C-alpha positions as CSV (number, residue, x, y, z in Angstrom):
1,M,-8.7,-35.0,-28.1
2,K,-6.2,-37.9,-27.6
3,Q,-6.3,-38.6,-31.4
4,Q,-5.8,-34.9,-32.1
5,M,-2.7,-34.8,-30.0
6,Q,-1.4,-38.0,-31.6
7,T,-1.8,-36.4,-35.0
8,M,0.2,-33.3,-33.8
9,I,2.9,-35.5,-32.4
10,N,3.2,-37.5,-35.6
11,L,3.4,-34.4,-37.8
12,L,6.0,-32.8,-35.4
13,T,8.1,-36.0,-35.4
14,K,8.2,-35.9,-39.2
15,N,9.0,-32.2,-39.1
16,D,6.0,-31.8,-41.4
17,F,5.3,-28.1,-40.7
18,D,3.2,-27.6,-43.8
19,G,1.0,-30.5,-42.7
20,L,0.8,-29.0,-39.2
21,A,-0.4,-25.7,-40.6
22,Q,-3.0,-27.4,-42.8
23,Y,-4.2,-29.5,-39.8
24,Y,-4.5,-26.3,-37.7
25,L,-6.5,-24.6,-40.4
26,S,-8.9,-27.5,-40.9
27,S,-9.5,-27.9,-37.1
28,S,-12.3,-26.2,-35.1
29,E,-11.6,-23.3,-32.7
30,V,-11.9,-25.7,-29.7
31,E,-9.4,-28.0,-31.3
32,N,-7.1,-25.0,-32.1
33,I,-7.0,-24.1,-28.4
34,G,-5.9,-27.6,-27.6
35,Q,-3.3,-27.5,-30.3
36,L,-1.9,-24.1,-29.1
37,A,-1.9,-25.4,-25.5
38,F,0.0,-28.5,-26.5
39,L,2.7,-26.5,-28.3
40,F,3.0,-24.1,-25.3
41,Q,3.4,-27.1,-22.9
42,Q,6.0,-28.6,-25.2
43,G,7.9,-25.3,-25.4
44,Q,8.1,-25.2,-21.6
45,K,9.5,-28.7,-21.5
46,S,12.1,-28.3,-24.2
47,S,14.4,-25.2,-24.3
48,S,16.1,-26.5,-27.4
49,R,12.8,-26.5,-29.4
50,F,11.2,-23.5,-27.7
51,D,11.9,-21.2,-30.7
52,L,10.5,-23.8,-33.1
53,Y,7.2,-24.2,-31.2
54,Q,7.0,-20.4,-30.8
55,Q,7.4,-20.0,-34.6
56,L,4.7,-22.6,-35.2
57,I,2.1,-20.9,-33.0
58,T,3.0,-17.5,-34.6
59,K,2.3,-19.1,-38.0
60,F,-0.9,-20.7,-36.8
61,I,-2.3,-17.5,-35.3
62,G,-1.3,-15.6,-38.3
63,S,-3.3,-17.9,-40.5
64,K,-6.4,-18.0,-38.4
65,T,-6.2,-15.2,-35.7
66,L,-6.1,-15.8,-32.0
67,P,-9.0,-18.0,-30.7
68,E,-11.2,-15.7,-28.6
69,A,-11.7,-18.3,-25.9
70,I,-7.9,-18.5,-25.2
71,I,-7.7,-14.9,-24.1
72,R,-8.8,-15.6,-20.6
73,E,-5.9,-18.1,-20.2
74,F,-3.2,-15.5,-20.3
75,K,-2.5,-15.4,-16.5
76,T,1.2,-16.2,-16.3
77,S,4.4,-14.5,-17.6
78,D,5.5,-17.8,-19.1
79,M,2.4,-17.9,-21.4
80,L,2.8,-14.2,-22.3
81,S,6.5,-14.7,-23.2
82,F,5.7,-17.7,-25.4
83,F,2.9,-16.1,-27.3
84,T,4.4,-12.5,-27.5
85,P,5.7,-12.8,-31.1
86,A,2.3,-14.0,-32.3
87,L,0.4,-11.4,-30.4
88,L,2.6,-8.6,-31.7
89,A,2.6,-9.9,-35.3
90,E,-1.1,-10.1,-35.5
91,G,-2.1,-7.2,-33.3
92,S,-3.8,-9.7,-31.0
93,F,-3.0,-7.8,-27.9
94,N,-6.0,-5.7,-28.9
95,K,-8.4,-8.6,-29.5
96,V,-11.1,-8.9,-26.8
97,N,-13.5,-11.6,-25.7
98,Q,-17.2,-11.3,-24.8
99,F,-16.3,-9.4,-21.7
100,Q,-14.3,-6.9,-23.8
101,R,-11.2,-8.1,-22.0
102,N,-7.8,-8.5,-23.8
103,V,-4.9,-10.6,-22.6
104,L,-3.5,-7.7,-20.5
105,H,-6.7,-7.7,-18.4
106,Y,-6.3,-11.4,-17.6
107,L,-2.6,-11.1,-17.1
108,L,-2.9,-8.3,-14.5
109,V,-5.9,-9.9,-12.7
110,G,-3.9,-13.0,-12.2
111,N,-5.1,-16.4,-11.2
112,P,-6.7,-16.7,-7.8
113,S,-5.9,-20.4,-7.7
114,F,-2.2,-19.7,-7.9
115,A,0.0,-19.0,-4.9
116,L,-0.6,-15.4,-3.6
117,D,3.0,-14.6,-4.0
118,V,2.7,-14.5,-7.8
119,Q,2.8,-10.9,-9.1
120,P,2.0,-9.6,-12.6
121,P,5.1,-9.1,-14.8
122,F,4.9,-5.3,-15.0
123,N,8.6,-4.9,-15.7
124,Y,8.4,-7.4,-18.6
125,L,5.5,-5.4,-20.1
126,R,7.4,-2.1,-19.7
127,S,10.4,-3.6,-21.4
128,M,8.3,-4.7,-24.3
129,M,6.8,-1.2,-24.7
130,L,10.2,0.5,-24.5
131,F,12.1,-1.8,-26.8
132,G,9.6,-3.6,-29.0
133,S,6.7,-2.7,-31.2
134,N,4.8,-0.9,-28.6
135,E,1.7,0.5,-30.4
136,P,-0.5,-2.6,-30.0
137,L,0.5,-2.9,-26.3
138,C,-0.2,0.8,-25.6
139,N,-3.6,0.4,-27.2
140,A,-4.3,-2.7,-25.2
141,L,-3.3,-0.9,-22.0
142,C,-6.2,1.6,-22.7
143,Q,-8.9,-0.8,-23.6
144,R,-11.9,-1.0,-21.2
145,D,-13.8,-4.1,-20.4
146,T,-17.6,-4.4,-19.9
147,Q,-17.1,-2.9,-16.4
148,N,-15.3,0.0,-18.0
149,L,-12.0,-1.1,-16.4
150,T,-8.6,-0.8,-18.0
151,P,-6.1,-3.6,-17.4
152,V,-4.4,-1.6,-14.6
153,E,-7.8,-0.9,-13.0
154,A,-8.6,-4.6,-13.3
155,Y,-5.4,-5.3,-11.4
156,F,-6.5,-2.9,-8.6
157,H,-10.0,-4.4,-8.6
158,Y,-9.4,-8.1,-8.8
159,N,-5.8,-9.2,-8.1
160,Q,-5.8,-11.1,-4.8
161,N,-2.1,-10.5,-4.0
162,L,-2.0,-7.6,-1.7
163,T,1.8,-8.0,-1.0
164,G,3.8,-4.9,-2.0
165,L,5.5,-5.0,-5.3
166,P,9.3,-5.0,-5.4
167,N,10.8,-1.7,-6.4
168,H,11.6,-2.7,-10.0
169,E,8.0,-3.9,-10.5
170,L,6.5,-0.9,-8.8
171,S,8.5,1.4,-11.0
172,A,7.4,-0.5,-14.0
173,L,3.7,-0.2,-13.0
174,F,4.0,3.5,-12.6
175,A,5.6,3.7,-16.1
176,L,2.6,1.8,-17.5
177,I,0.2,4.1,-15.8
178,E,2.1,7.1,-17.3
179,I,1.8,5.5,-20.7
180,E,-1.9,5.1,-20.2
181,N,-2.4,8.6,-18.9
182,K,-0.7,10.1,-22.0
183,Q,-3.3,8.4,-24.2
184,Q,-6.5,8.8,-22.2
185,S,-7.9,10.3,-19.1
186,V,-8.7,8.3,-15.9
187,D,-12.4,7.7,-15.5
188,E,-13.2,8.9,-12.0
189,A,-16.5,7.0,-12.0
190,N,-14.5,3.8,-11.6
191,Y,-12.9,4.8,-8.3
192,M,-15.7,3.7,-5.9
193,Q,-16.1,0.3,-7.5
194,V,-12.4,-0.3,-7.3
195,I,-12.0,0.6,-3.6
196,Q,-15.2,-1.4,-2.7
197,A,-13.6,-4.4,-4.4
198,V,-10.3,-3.9,-2.5
199,Q,-12.3,-3.6,0.7
200,K,-13.8,-7.1,0.2
201,I,-10.4,-8.5,-0.6
202,C,-8.9,-7.0,2.6
203,H,-11.8,-8.3,4.7
204,T,-11.5,-11.8,3.2
205,Q,-7.8,-11.9,3.9
206,V,-8.1,-10.2,7.3
207,Q,-5.8,-7.5,6.0
208,D,-5.5,-4.2,7.9
209,I,-6.6,-1.2,5.8
210,N,-4.0,1.5,6.5
211,E,-1.3,3.7,4.9
212,N,1.1,0.7,4.8
213,L,-1.0,-1.2,2.3
214,Q,0.6,-0.5,-1.1
215,R,-2.5,-1.2,-3.1
216,L,-4.1,1.9,-1.5
217,F,-1.1,4.0,-2.4
218,L,-1.3,2.8,-6.0
219,I,-5.0,3.5,-6.2
220,A,-4.5,7.0,-4.7
221,S,-1.8,7.7,-7.3
222,Y,-3.9,6.5,-10.2
223,Y,-7.0,8.5,-9.3
224,K,-5.0,11.5,-8.1
225,K,-6.2,11.3,-4.5
226,S,-4.4,11.2,-1.1
227,V,-3.9,7.9,0.6
228,K,-5.7,9.3,3.6
229,E,-8.8,10.1,1.4
230,V,-8.7,6.5,0.0
231,I,-8.6,5.1,3.5
232,I,-11.5,7.2,4.6
233,D,-13.6,6.2,1.5
234,I,-12.8,2.5,1.9
235,L,-13.6,2.2,5.6
């Protein structure tokens, strides 16, 4: 891996972008993931070369598609922002892994190892859908994983941060739910598994289950139930 990174650095130093593209094409998928991760890290370190690194990964993914194993790494808004042009250009928002999850599933689930004050970038996603090429994103928002969960349902089910969303993020989440609802119906069968999962999170975090918990309000809105009904079902 060290030799691989040194080769990348040498080619970048020479501004040999054709050489970089050929090197990426000739590398294995595991090596490709390391190369994309390297460019992402460099882009975070250097604002002056951010666009260059972003253009390179867009070219790389365009030549060989998004490596399936990297889908599960999309857990931060920084990574989403860096890879967005590549994901939009190649329709890779719709690409799924062996769990039938796309990048939105992982983004909204979040990373349990991060601080619990980190929230998904709902407002960023809504902005992309309003002002960008929104068809791939809208389709990704409706894809279901092997547990039949959409990205929004995966957020309800798995995201460990029970802190209430700020108003602008809350408004954005409702906008995403509305976009999803216009394309497909909510699957009522998922309701019980979602609230059972939230019950476990609450117990683990010693969180009171009452009408003040925003996650319950969101679940109630999504599945067209009252908050009181959700509380009764979850207790």
